[in-house]
C-alpha positions as CSV (number, residue, x, y, z in Angstrom):
1,M,112.8,159.3,134.0
2,E,117.1,160.0,134.4
3,S,119.8,157.1,133.8
4,K,121.5,156.0,136.3
5,Y,123.8,153.6,133.8
6,T,125.6,156.5,131.7
7,L,127.4,156.0,129.0
8,P,131.1,157.5,127.9
9,S,130.7,161.2,126.2
10,K,133.3,159.6,124.2
11,S,133.9,156.1,122.3
12,P,136.4,154.2,124.3
13,L,137.7,152.4,121.2
14,K,139.3,153.2,118.1
15,P,139.7,151.2,114.8
16,I,141.9,149.4,113.6
17,G,142.8,147.2,110.1
18,S,140.1,144.2,109.8
19,N,142.3,143.3,107.2
20,I,146.0,143.4,109.5
21,R,146.1,139.7,110.7
22,N,149.3,140.6,113.1
23,G,151.7,139.5,110.8
24,I,150.6,136.2,109.9
25,I,148.8,136.3,106.9
26,P,147.6,139.7,105.7
27,L,144.5,139.2,103.8
28,K,145.0,140.1,99.4
29,R,141.6,139.3,97.8
30,K,139.5,142.0,97.0
31,L,135.8,141.9,96.6
32,S,134.2,142.4,93.1
33,P,131.2,144.4,93.1
34,G,128.2,143.5,95.1
35,E,130.2,140.4,96.3
36,G,129.6,140.5,100.3
37,N,126.8,142.4,100.5
38,G,124.7,141.8,97.8
39,N,124.0,145.7,97.5
40,G,125.8,146.2,94.0
41,K,129.0,148.5,96.1
42,I,131.9,147.8,97.1
43,F,133.6,148.7,100.5
44,K,136.7,150.8,99.9
45,S,139.3,151.5,102.3
46,N,138.7,154.1,105.4
47,G,141.9,155.2,105.6
48,V,142.7,153.5,108.8
49,G,143.3,149.6,107.0
50,G,139.9,148.6,108.2
51,T,136.6,148.5,105.9
52,A,134.2,151.4,105.9
53,I,130.6,149.7,105.5
54,A,128.1,151.1,103.7
55,N,124.7,152.1,105.1
56,N,122.2,149.3,104.7
57,K,119.0,150.9,106.3
58,T,116.4,148.3,106.7
59,N,112.7,148.5,108.2
60,G,112.3,146.0,110.9
61,H,114.4,143.1,111.9
62,Q,117.0,141.8,109.4
63,Q,115.2,138.3,109.1
64,N,118.4,135.6,109.2
65,P,117.6,131.9,108.1
66,S,117.0,130.5,111.2
67,P,117.3,126.5,112.3
68,A,114.2,126.0,111.8
69,S,113.8,128.2,108.6
70,K,116.6,126.4,106.8
71,L,114.7,123.5,106.7
72,V,112.4,125.1,104.2
73,A,115.4,127.4,102.5
74,S,114.9,127.0,99.0
75,K,117.7,125.0,96.6
76,L,118.0,128.5,94.8
77,Q,118.7,130.2,97.9
78,L,121.4,128.0,99.3
79,D,123.1,127.2,96.0
80,Q,123.6,131.5,95.6
81,Q,124.6,131.6,99.6
82,R,127.4,128.6,98.6
83,L,128.2,130.4,95.2
84,A,129.1,133.2,97.2
85,L,131.7,132.2,99.9
86,P,135.1,132.6,99.2
87,V,136.1,129.2,99.2
88,T,134.0,128.0,95.9
89,G,136.1,130.4,93.6
90,C,139.1,128.1,94.9
91,R,137.1,124.6,93.9
92,K,139.1,123.5,90.9
93,R,142.3,124.6,92.2
94,L,141.9,122.8,95.8
95,I,140.3,119.7,94.4
96,E,143.8,119.4,91.7
97,E,146.2,119.3,95.4
98,I,144.3,117.2,97.0
99,H,144.9,114.9,94.2
100,K,148.4,115.6,94.1
101,S,149.1,115.5,97.6
102,D,148.4,112.7,101.0
103,T,148.2,115.6,103.3
104,L,146.6,119.2,102.9
105,L,146.8,121.6,105.1
106,I,144.4,124.6,104.9
107,M,144.4,128.0,106.6
108,G,141.7,129.5,105.7
109,E,139.6,132.7,106.7
110,T,136.8,132.0,109.3
111,G,133.4,132.8,107.1
112,S,135.6,131.4,104.3
113,G,133.3,128.0,104.2
114,K,135.5,125.7,104.1
115,T,133.9,123.7,106.9
116,T,130.5,122.7,104.8
117,Q,132.1,123.5,101.3
118,I,135.6,121.7,101.1
119,P,133.5,118.2,102.5
120,Q,131.2,118.6,99.5
121,F,133.7,119.0,97.1
122,L,135.4,115.8,98.1
123,L,132.5,114.2,97.7
124,G,131.9,116.0,93.9
125,A,134.7,115.0,93.1
126,G,134.3,110.6,93.9
127,F,136.5,110.1,97.5
128,G,133.0,108.8,98.7
129,K,133.1,106.2,95.8
130,K,136.1,105.4,97.7
131,G,135.4,105.8,101.3
132,V,133.5,107.8,103.9
133,I,134.2,111.0,104.1
134,A,134.8,112.2,107.4
135,V,135.6,115.5,109.5
136,T,136.1,116.1,113.2
137,Q,134.7,118.9,115.2
138,P,136.6,119.2,118.7
139,R,132.7,120.1,119.8
140,R,130.1,118.2,120.0
141,V,127.2,121.2,119.2
142,A,129.7,122.1,116.1
143,A,129.2,118.4,114.3
144,I,125.9,118.6,114.7
145,T,124.7,122.1,113.2
146,V,127.4,121.7,111.0
147,A,126.2,118.5,109.3
148,K,122.8,120.2,109.5
149,R,123.6,122.3,107.2
150,V,125.3,120.5,105.2
151,A,122.1,118.0,104.2
152,Q,120.0,121.6,103.9
153,E,122.6,121.8,101.1
154,Q,122.6,118.5,99.9
155,H,118.8,118.6,99.6
156,C,118.6,115.2,101.6
157,Q,117.2,113.8,105.3
158,L,119.8,114.7,107.7
159,G,121.3,110.7,108.8
160,E,121.6,109.1,104.3
161,L,124.5,110.9,102.4
162,V,125.4,113.2,105.3
163,G,124.8,112.5,108.8
164,Y,126.8,113.3,112.6
165,T,128.3,110.8,115.1
166,V,128.9,111.9,118.7
167,R,129.4,110.3,122.0
168,F,126.4,108.0,122.5
169,E,124.6,109.6,119.6
170,D,125.3,108.2,116.0
171,C,123.3,109.4,112.9
172,T,124.5,107.7,110.0
173,S,123.2,105.2,107.5
174,T,125.1,102.5,105.2
175,K,124.7,105.3,102.9
176,T,126.5,108.0,104.6
177,R,129.0,109.3,102.6
178,I,130.3,112.7,104.4
179,R,130.8,112.1,108.6
180,F,130.9,114.4,111.2
181,M,132.1,113.4,114.7
182,T,134.1,114.3,117.3
183,D,137.6,114.2,117.2
184,G,137.0,111.7,120.0
185,F,134.8,109.2,118.2
186,L,136.9,109.1,115.5
187,L,140.0,107.8,117.9
188,R,137.7,105.3,119.6
189,E,137.2,104.4,115.8
190,A,140.9,103.8,115.6
191,L,140.8,100.9,118.5
192,A,138.4,98.6,116.7
193,D,140.2,99.8,113.1
194,S,144.4,101.3,113.3
195,L,144.2,101.9,109.9
196,L,140.7,103.7,109.4
197,R,139.9,101.7,106.7
198,N,136.7,102.4,106.2
199,Y,137.2,106.3,105.3
200,S,138.8,108.1,102.2
201,V,139.4,111.4,103.6
202,I,139.5,112.0,107.4
203,M,139.3,115.6,108.0
204,L,140.7,117.4,110.7
205,D,138.5,121.5,111.5
206,E,139.4,123.4,114.1
207,A,142.8,121.8,114.3
208,H,143.9,124.9,116.5
209,E,141.7,124.1,119.2
210,R,144.8,121.8,119.9
211,T,142.3,119.0,121.7
212,V,143.8,116.0,123.7
213,S,141.6,113.8,121.3
214,T,143.1,116.0,118.1
215,D,146.4,116.4,119.1
216,V,146.3,111.9,119.7
217,L,144.6,111.9,116.0
218,F,147.2,114.1,114.4
219,G,149.8,111.1,115.0
220,V,147.3,108.5,115.0
221,V,146.3,109.4,111.3
222,K,149.9,110.2,109.8
223,E,150.3,106.0,110.8
224,A,147.4,105.1,109.2
225,Q,147.8,107.1,106.5
226,R,151.9,105.4,106.5
227,K,150.9,102.2,106.8
228,R,148.0,102.3,104.6
229,R,151.0,103.4,101.4
230,L,153.2,100.7,102.5
231,W,150.9,98.2,102.2
232,N,149.3,99.4,99.0
233,L,146.0,99.7,100.6
234,T,143.6,102.4,99.5
235,P,145.4,105.9,100.0
236,L,144.1,108.1,102.8
237,K,144.3,111.5,102.4
238,I,144.6,113.9,105.2
239,I,143.4,117.8,105.6
240,V,143.8,119.6,108.5
241,T,141.9,123.0,107.9
242,S,141.7,126.1,110.5
243,A,141.5,129.5,110.5
244,T,144.5,130.8,112.8
245,M,146.3,127.3,113.3
246,D,150.1,127.4,113.2
247,I,151.0,126.5,110.0
248,D,154.7,126.7,110.4
249,H,154.8,124.4,113.3
250,F,151.9,121.6,111.7
251,G,154.0,121.8,108.2
252,R,157.2,120.4,110.1
253,Y,155.2,117.7,112.0
254,F,153.5,116.7,108.5
255,G,156.4,117.5,106.2
256,V,154.2,119.2,103.9
257,K,153.2,123.5,102.7
258,G,150.3,124.6,104.1
259,M,147.9,126.6,101.8
260,Y,146.5,130.1,102.6
261,L,142.3,130.4,101.3
262,E,142.2,133.7,100.2
263,G,138.8,136.1,101.6
264,R,135.8,136.0,103.6
265,T,132.5,136.4,103.4
266,H,132.5,139.8,105.0
267,P,134.5,142.2,105.9
268,V,134.8,143.1,109.6
269,R,136.4,146.5,110.9
270,V,137.9,146.0,114.3
271,M,138.0,148.3,117.2
272,H,139.8,148.2,120.1
273,A,139.7,149.9,123.6
274,K,142.3,153.2,123.9
275,E,143.4,152.4,127.0
276,T,143.3,149.8,129.3
277,Q,140.1,148.8,131.2
278,S,140.3,147.8,135.3
279,D,136.8,145.9,134.8
280,Y,136.4,143.8,132.3
281,L,132.3,143.4,132.6
282,H,131.7,147.1,132.6
283,A,133.4,147.9,129.8
284,T,131.6,145.3,128.1
285,L,128.3,146.9,129.5
286,V,129.9,150.2,128.4
287,T,130.3,149.6,124.9
288,L,126.6,147.6,124.3
289,F,124.7,150.4,125.0
290,E,126.8,152.4,123.1
291,I,126.6,150.2,120.1
292,H,122.7,150.1,121.1
293,R,122.5,153.8,121.0
294,N,123.9,154.1,117.8
295,T,123.5,151.4,115.5
296,P,120.3,150.2,113.5
297,A,117.7,147.6,115.3
298,N,118.9,144.4,113.0
299,H,122.8,144.3,114.2
300,D,122.6,141.7,117.1
301,V,125.2,141.6,119.3
302,L,127.7,138.9,120.5
303,I,129.4,139.5,123.4
304,F,131.9,136.3,124.8
305,L,132.6,136.6,128.4
306,T,134.2,133.3,131.1
307,G,131.2,131.4,132.1
308,Q,127.3,130.7,133.3
309,E,127.7,132.5,136.4
310,E,129.5,136.0,134.7
311,I,126.8,134.9,132.0
312,E,123.6,135.1,133.8
313,A,124.6,138.2,136.4
314,M,125.2,140.3,132.4
315,A,122.0,139.2,131.6
316,Q,119.9,140.3,134.4
317,Q,121.8,143.3,134.1
318,I,121.0,144.0,130.7
319,R,117.2,143.4,131.0
320,Q,117.7,145.9,133.9
321,I,119.0,148.6,132.5
322,A,117.1,148.0,129.0
323,K,113.9,147.9,131.1
324,T,114.4,151.0,133.1
325,N,116.4,153.6,131.2
326,L,115.9,153.1,127.3
327,S,111.9,152.9,126.7
328,T,113.0,155.8,123.9
329,I,115.0,153.1,121.3
330,A,114.4,149.1,120.2
331,G,114.0,146.5,122.7
332,V,116.4,143.5,123.2
333,R,115.9,140.2,123.9
334,V,118.9,138.8,125.8
335,F,120.3,135.2,125.2
336,P,122.4,132.9,127.2
337,L,124.6,130.3,125.2
338,Y,127.0,127.8,127.9
339,A,127.3,124.3,127.7
340,Q,125.4,123.4,130.8
341,L,122.3,125.5,129.6
342,P,119.3,122.8,128.6
343,Q,119.4,121.7,124.5
344,N,116.1,124.2,123.6
345,K,117.3,127.2,125.6
346,Q,120.6,126.9,123.4
347,L,118.5,126.5,120.3
348,E,116.4,129.9,121.3
349,C,119.8,132.0,120.4
350,F,119.0,131.1,116.7
351,L,116.1,132.3,115.8
352,P,115.6,135.6,114.4
353,A,114.7,138.7,117.4
354,P,111.1,140.6,116.7
355,A,111.3,143.6,115.0
356,N,112.3,146.4,116.5
357,A,114.1,144.0,118.5
358,R,118.0,143.5,119.1
359,K,119.5,139.9,119.8
360,I,121.9,140.1,122.2
361,V,123.5,136.6,122.5
362,L,126.3,136.1,125.9
363,A,128.6,132.9,125.3
364,T,131.3,131.3,126.4
365,N,134.3,130.1,123.6
366,I,131.2,127.6,122.5
367,A,130.4,129.8,120.0
368,E,134.0,130.9,118.5
369,T,134.3,128.5,116.2
370,S,132.4,126.5,113.7
371,V,128.8,127.5,114.7
372,T,126.9,130.6,113.2
373,I,124.4,132.6,114.8
374,P,122.0,134.1,112.6
375,G,122.0,137.7,112.8
376,I,125.2,138.8,114.4
377,R,126.8,142.6,113.1
378,C,128.6,143.6,116.3
379,V,130.5,141.7,118.3
380,I,132.1,142.8,121.5
381,D,135.3,140.3,123.2
382,A,135.4,140.9,126.7
383,G,139.2,139.0,126.1
384,F,139.0,136.4,129.1
385,V,138.5,132.6,128.7
386,K,137.7,130.3,131.8
387,R,141.3,127.6,131.4
388,R,141.2,124.3,133.2
389,I,145.2,123.0,134.5
390,Y,145.6,120.1,135.4
391,S,149.0,119.6,137.9
392,P,149.9,115.4,138.3
393,S,152.2,116.2,141.1
394,T,148.6,117.0,143.5
395,G,145.9,116.1,140.7
396,L,144.9,119.5,141.3
397,D,142.9,120.8,138.7
398,V,143.1,124.9,138.5
399,L,140.2,126.8,136.7
400,R,141.1,129.9,136.3
401,V,139.9,132.9,134.4
402,V,142.9,134.1,132.1
403,R,144.2,136.1,129.0
404,I,142.8,134.2,125.4
405,S,145.3,133.8,122.7
406,Q,145.8,135.8,119.9
407,A,144.1,133.3,117.5
408,Q,141.5,133.1,119.6
409,A,140.9,137.2,119.1
410,W,140.6,136.4,115.3
411,Q,138.7,133.5,115.8
412,R,136.1,135.5,118.1
413,C,136.2,138.9,115.4
414,G,135.1,136.4,112.6
415,R,131.8,135.9,113.9
416,A,131.0,139.3,113.3
417,G,130.8,138.7,109.6
418,R,129.5,135.6,109.1
419,D,126.3,136.7,107.5
420,A,126.7,140.5,106.8
421,P,129.4,143.4,107.5
422,G,130.3,143.5,110.6
423,T,132.1,145.1,113.9
424,C,134.5,143.3,116.4
425,Y,135.0,145.9,119.6
426,R,137.7,144.6,122.2
427,T,137.8,145.9,125.1
428,Y,141.6,145.8,125.3
429,T,144.0,148.0,123.6
430,Q,146.3,146.8,120.5
431,Q,149.4,147.0,122.6
432,E,147.6,145.0,125.0
433,M,147.1,142.5,122.6
434,K,150.8,142.3,121.4
435,S,151.6,140.9,125.6
436,F,148.5,137.6,124.6
437,E,149.7,133.8,123.6
438,K,150.2,133.5,120.4
439,M,148.0,130.4,120.0
440,P,146.4,128.8,122.8
441,S,148.4,126.1,125.1
442,P,147.8,122.5,124.1
443,E,144.9,120.9,125.7
444,I,147.4,118.0,125.8
445,L,150.2,120.3,127.7
446,R,147.7,121.1,130.6
447,S,145.6,117.7,131.1
448,N,144.9,113.9,132.6
449,I,145.7,112.1,130.1
450,C,144.9,109.2,131.9
451,S,142.1,107.9,129.5
452,T,144.8,109.5,126.5
453,V,147.5,106.9,127.4
454,L,144.3,103.9,127.5
455,Q,143.4,104.2,124.8
456,L,147.0,105.0,123.0
457,L,148.2,101.2,124.9
458,A,145.0,99.6,123.8
459,L,146.1,101.4,120.1
460,G,149.4,98.9,121.4
461,I,151.0,102.2,121.6
462,D,153.9,103.4,124.2
463,C,153.2,107.2,124.9
464,K,156.3,107.7,125.7
465,R,157.7,106.9,122.1
466,F,154.5,108.2,120.2
467,D,154.7,111.0,117.4
468,F,153.1,113.9,119.2
469,L,152.4,117.3,118.0
470,D,153.8,118.3,121.3
471,K,154.7,115.6,123.3
472,P,153.3,116.0,126.9
473,P,155.3,116.7,130.2
474,A,157.1,113.9,131.4
475,D,155.5,113.5,134.8
476,A,152.6,114.1,133.2
477,L,152.9,110.5,131.4
478,E,154.4,109.1,134.3
479,A,151.1,110.1,137.0
480,A,148.9,108.6,134.0
481,Y,151.0,105.7,133.2
482,K,151.1,105.5,137.9
483,K,147.9,106.3,137.7
484,L,146.4,103.4,135.7
485,E,148.6,100.8,137.0
486,S,146.5,101.4,140.5
487,L,143.9,100.7,138.6
488,G,145.0,97.6,137.8
489,A,145.0,98.3,133.9
490,V,149.0,98.3,133.2
491,Q,151.6,96.1,134.0
492,N,155.1,95.8,133.0
493,L,155.8,99.4,133.4
494,A,159.9,99.2,134.7
495,T,160.3,97.2,130.9
496,K,157.2,97.7,128.3
497,P,154.1,99.0,129.7
498,E,151.1,97.2,128.1
499,L,147.6,96.5,129.3
500,T,146.0,93.4,131.5
501,P,143.1,91.8,131.2
502,L,141.3,94.3,133.2
503,G,143.2,96.9,131.6
504,R,141.1,95.8,127.5
505,Q,138.1,95.7,129.5
506,M,138.1,98.9,130.4
507,A,139.4,100.3,126.8
508,K,135.4,100.0,125.7
509,F,134.1,101.7,127.9
510,P,134.2,105.7,126.3
511,L,134.9,107.4,129.9
512,D,137.6,107.8,132.3
513,P,139.5,105.0,133.6
514,Q,137.8,105.5,136.7
515,Y,134.7,105.2,136.0
516,S,135.6,101.8,133.7
517,K,136.6,100.8,136.9
518,L,133.5,101.2,138.7
519,L,131.4,99.5,135.9
520,L,133.4,96.4,135.9
521,A,133.4,95.8,139.3
522,A,129.9,96.2,140.6
523,P,128.5,92.9,140.0
524,Q,130.9,91.9,142.4
525,F,128.9,95.0,144.8
526,G,125.1,93.6,143.0
527,C,124.9,97.4,142.3
528,M,125.6,97.3,138.5
529,E,122.2,99.2,137.5
530,E,122.4,102.2,140.0
531,M,126.3,102.4,138.6
532,L,125.3,102.5,135.0
533,S,122.9,105.6,135.9
534,L,125.4,107.3,138.0
535,V,128.5,106.6,135.5
536,A,125.8,108.2,133.3
537,V,125.4,111.0,135.2
538,L,128.5,111.9,135.9
539,S,129.6,111.3,132.1
540,S,126.6,114.3,131.5
541,E,127.1,118.2,132.2
542,N,125.2,119.6,135.4
543,I,121.8,118.5,135.9
544,F,121.2,121.0,138.3
545,V,119.5,124.4,136.3
546,S,120.5,127.1,138.7
547,S,118.2,130.3,138.9
548,V,119.2,133.7,139.4
549,E,116.0,134.9,139.9
550,K,114.6,131.9,141.4
551,R,117.4,130.8,143.5
552,E,115.2,130.0,146.9
553,Q,112.8,128.1,144.4
554,A,115.7,125.6,143.1
555,A,116.9,125.1,146.5
556,L,113.5,124.2,147.3
557,A,113.0,121.6,144.5
558,H,116.5,120.3,144.5
559,A,115.9,119.6,147.8
560,K,113.9,116.8,147.5
561,F,116.5,114.9,146.3
562,H,118.9,114.9,149.0
563,S,120.6,111.8,150.1
564,K,122.1,112.2,154.1
565,H,124.8,110.0,152.4
566,G,126.0,112.2,149.8
567,D,126.2,113.7,146.3
568,H,126.0,110.7,144.1
569,L,123.7,109.2,145.5
570,T,121.8,112.6,145.1
571,L,122.4,112.7,141.5
572,L,121.2,108.8,141.4
573,N,118.1,109.6,143.1
574,V,117.3,112.4,140.6
575,F,118.5,110.0,137.9
576,S,115.8,107.1,139.2
577,A,113.0,109.7,139.3
578,F,113.9,111.0,135.6
579,Q,113.4,107.1,134.3
580,K,109.8,106.9,136.3
581,T,108.5,110.8,135.0
582,E,106.7,110.4,131.3
583,K,106.3,114.5,131.3
584,I,109.6,114.9,131.5
585,K,110.0,118.9,129.9
586,L,107.2,120.0,132.8
587,W,109.0,117.5,135.3
588,C,112.2,118.8,134.9
589,H,111.4,122.9,134.3
590,D,109.0,122.2,137.9
591,N,112.4,120.9,139.4
592,F,114.7,123.1,137.8
593,L,116.8,120.2,136.0
594,N,118.2,120.4,132.9
595,T,116.2,118.1,130.8
596,R,118.8,117.9,127.8
597,N,121.8,116.3,130.4
598,L,118.9,114.4,132.1
599,S,118.2,112.7,128.1
600,Y,121.3,112.4,127.5
601,A,122.9,110.0,130.9
602,R,120.0,108.1,129.2
603,D,121.0,107.6,126.8
604,V,124.6,107.1,127.7
605,R,123.4,104.5,130.1
606,K,121.5,102.9,127.2
607,Q,125.1,102.3,125.0
608,L,127.3,101.6,128.5
609,L,124.4,99.0,128.8
610,E,125.3,97.4,125.4
611,I,128.4,97.0,126.3
612,V,128.3,95.6,129.5
613,E,125.8,93.5,128.1
614,R,128.9,92.4,124.9
615,L,131.6,92.1,127.9
616,D,129.1,89.4,129.6
617,L,128.7,91.2,132.9
618,Q,126.2,90.6,135.3
619,V,123.7,93.0,135.3
620,N,122.0,93.0,139.3
621,S,120.8,95.5,142.0
622,C,121.2,96.3,145.0
623,G,117.6,97.9,145.8
624,N,118.1,100.4,148.9
625,N,121.2,98.5,150.2
626,F,123.1,102.5,149.4
627,D,126.6,101.1,151.2
628,Q,127.1,99.0,148.4
629,V,127.2,101.6,145.9
630,R,129.3,103.4,147.9
631,K,131.4,100.6,148.6
632,C,131.8,100.4,144.8
633,L,132.5,103.8,144.6
634,L,135.8,103.3,146.6
635,V,136.9,100.6,144.0
636,G,138.0,103.6,141.6
637,L,138.2,106.7,143.4
638,F,140.7,104.9,146.4
639,D,142.9,107.8,145.4
640,N,139.8,111.1,146.6
641,I,139.6,110.3,149.5
642,A,139.5,113.5,152.4
643,E,139.8,113.2,156.0
644,L,138.3,116.0,157.9
645,Q,140.7,118.3,160.2
646,R,140.3,120.3,163.5
647,D,140.2,124.2,161.8
648,N,137.0,122.5,159.7
649,F,139.0,122.3,156.2
650,Y,139.5,118.8,154.8
651,L,143.3,117.4,153.9
652,T,143.0,114.8,150.7
653,I,144.8,111.8,151.5
654,T,146.6,111.6,148.6
655,G,148.4,114.7,147.2
656,R,148.2,116.7,150.7
657,Q,145.6,119.4,149.2
658,R,143.8,121.2,152.1
659,A,140.0,122.6,150.8
660,K,136.5,123.0,151.7
661,I,133.5,121.0,150.1
662,H,132.0,122.6,147.2
663,P,129.0,125.0,147.2
664,S,127.1,122.8,145.1
665,S,127.0,120.1,147.5
666,V,124.4,118.8,149.7
667,F,126.4,118.9,152.9
668,H,127.2,122.5,151.9
669,G,126.7,124.6,155.2
670,K,125.7,121.3,156.6
671,Y,127.2,118.3,157.8
672,R,131.1,117.6,157.9
673,P,131.5,113.7,157.3
674,E,135.1,112.8,159.0
675,Y,135.9,111.1,155.6
676,L,134.8,112.3,152.5
677,L,134.7,110.4,148.7
678,F,135.2,113.6,146.3
679,S,134.3,113.0,142.2
680,E,137.7,116.1,141.5
681,I,138.9,118.6,143.6
682,V,138.7,122.0,141.9
683,L,140.9,125.1,142.3
684,T,138.6,128.4,141.6
685,E,139.2,131.1,144.5
686,R,140.0,128.5,146.6
687,N,140.1,124.6,146.5
688,F,137.3,122.8,146.3
689,L,135.8,118.9,146.6
690,R,133.2,118.7,144.2
691,Q,130.2,115.7,143.9
692,V,131.5,114.1,147.6
693,T,129.9,111.2,149.8
694,E,130.4,110.3,153.1
695,I,132.6,106.6,153.3
696,S,134.1,104.8,156.3
697,P,137.2,104.3,157.1
698,E,137.1,101.1,157.7
699,W,135.8,99.9,154.2
700,V,139.0,101.2,152.7
701,A,140.5,97.7,154.2
702,E,137.7,95.6,152.7
703,V,137.1,97.2,148.8
704,V,141.3,98.0,148.2
705,P,143.4,96.2,150.7
706,N,145.9,97.2,148.7
707,F,145.4,101.1,150.2
708,A,144.6,100.4,153.3
709,H,147.3,102.2,154.7
710,L,145.0,105.2,153.9
711,S,143.0,104.4,155.9
712,R,145.4,104.9,158.8
713,I,146.3,108.6,158.2
714,K,145.5,110.8,160.6
715,V,146.7,114.2,160.5
716,S,146.1,116.9,162.2
717,I,147.0,120.9,161.4
């Protein structure tokens, strides 16, 4: 059969030097005989600055260790793998520098072993006797997977010597000496103890990602270190690590010089497109099937895309092309990987593919750092990422597909060299890459920082005077303070901002301040049980599973839970049914619901209930009187009211933004209430109101009388 998918006669890619770091820091360390691939061969320069990869033919698929097989890996195998890591050769020097300096900046190649090995070096050097060794990660999946790996290498049960803590999940004990955690969790610990006395060393890993929590942590741990030194307490060691951070910028902030850890476990050859590609998705497909025709079946492929919809569509295309046109070569197994994917589906990509089949993983930037997918030898980088940007003046979250930074490009490149020598294919030209920003814009400069301001005020810190690595925009700070004041959390804005008693209670919850306010107000409306469930679900990722192949079946299954009042009560219906179900996996599968996210919401609810009980709040229920739930929603979301216009658009009362109901809503294409309450407004191809509920304008005067004027606003367009 003639193929309908034609590959170009010539490759659209050309090689560049794999050891050229765009002027940042060049690799100098040379591989010794036998290092890197285990077959006794030395990789030599191919004359263009790249690395000539020796042929290493194998029969069948390379059996790299999966998460399951790693659990039974022998001590000898694990020790050999650790010894092969470049960081192992620097152990003595690293420990010397940590003893000499209170703060250390380490920039190390992706795959050098810094994330897993440095905490173990610290443990061996006795730092664990003085306190816990904390290692922060920007993402929970990274904190969990790295903790599991280090526990295996220490030959202990996870939760004993090595453990992890992420939001609403604690896998540690009194024996734990190395504790992996999200940066957000460590920031919440600082609320209880600003000196972080439980820790002897804090290692802030993947610092280049610059999440809001990480940026705040830089200032918090820096101040804790200063005070502990001043008050003659046990010194706090700070280690900041990354493969691509702006080491000069960090060095000026911490007042220290940085160290560069040379060498990666395996070399990576980089290929750029010769010409600018008008369609990066088509270029990605072309590149994939060229790889598939010309490289061994055991060279698995990781492709970076921007989001769930793009990944699902690409997966369907790949399967169809492979099924109809490539019967004469090895088969493919396609695995998506994104945050909203159920956990059991996420873990599938870590398993080895069957013999004579190639594993293809389609991932968002969730796979950029710390998470190692076994078997990956080729990376295809489309060069784009989906980024959220918040506008303080409009309250609008803009979700756009934008170019990645040069730092992200090198992070993605490093994924190809984790297990063996690899190749990174970029669907953009070398000249295009030069136009990319060097570092991604820090999240704190483009996010809603309301929660951050509340947390810092709970620490007794005024954000306007806080020592940020990069200070948030003045209008963003002003908007955050005003929002907290309107919620009743902050007072004395004109002189010295401080938390009210209500604000101190709100800070006890690891939630957006709006949702904290909902829980604190729920007893007055007799709906604490319902609000605990709803806030727990809203704190989780999307609980609905969308299926490209079974779209109609999924829509029918979801329709059973629809509430005539809108999306919030629909979410409550789903969660209530989930709570009553015994066989949750089967039930979720049949109803196209995300088991992991619903289970996570259940755990969140349990811990929120513990906080509620500690605050001695009444736990009551409104039964079927759901008007009480809708009224309670107004207490925290009163700024999120939209009014229907004559042209069938909605106009937000605060911010004056024109928007449509999001396609995922139960109201979409069916019913347009005159007034809506929404969780958030996002801009993709147009403004959309997400998670909407119908309200009565009279409720505004009843529930939030200070904002009663909102219900009288009538705009005609």
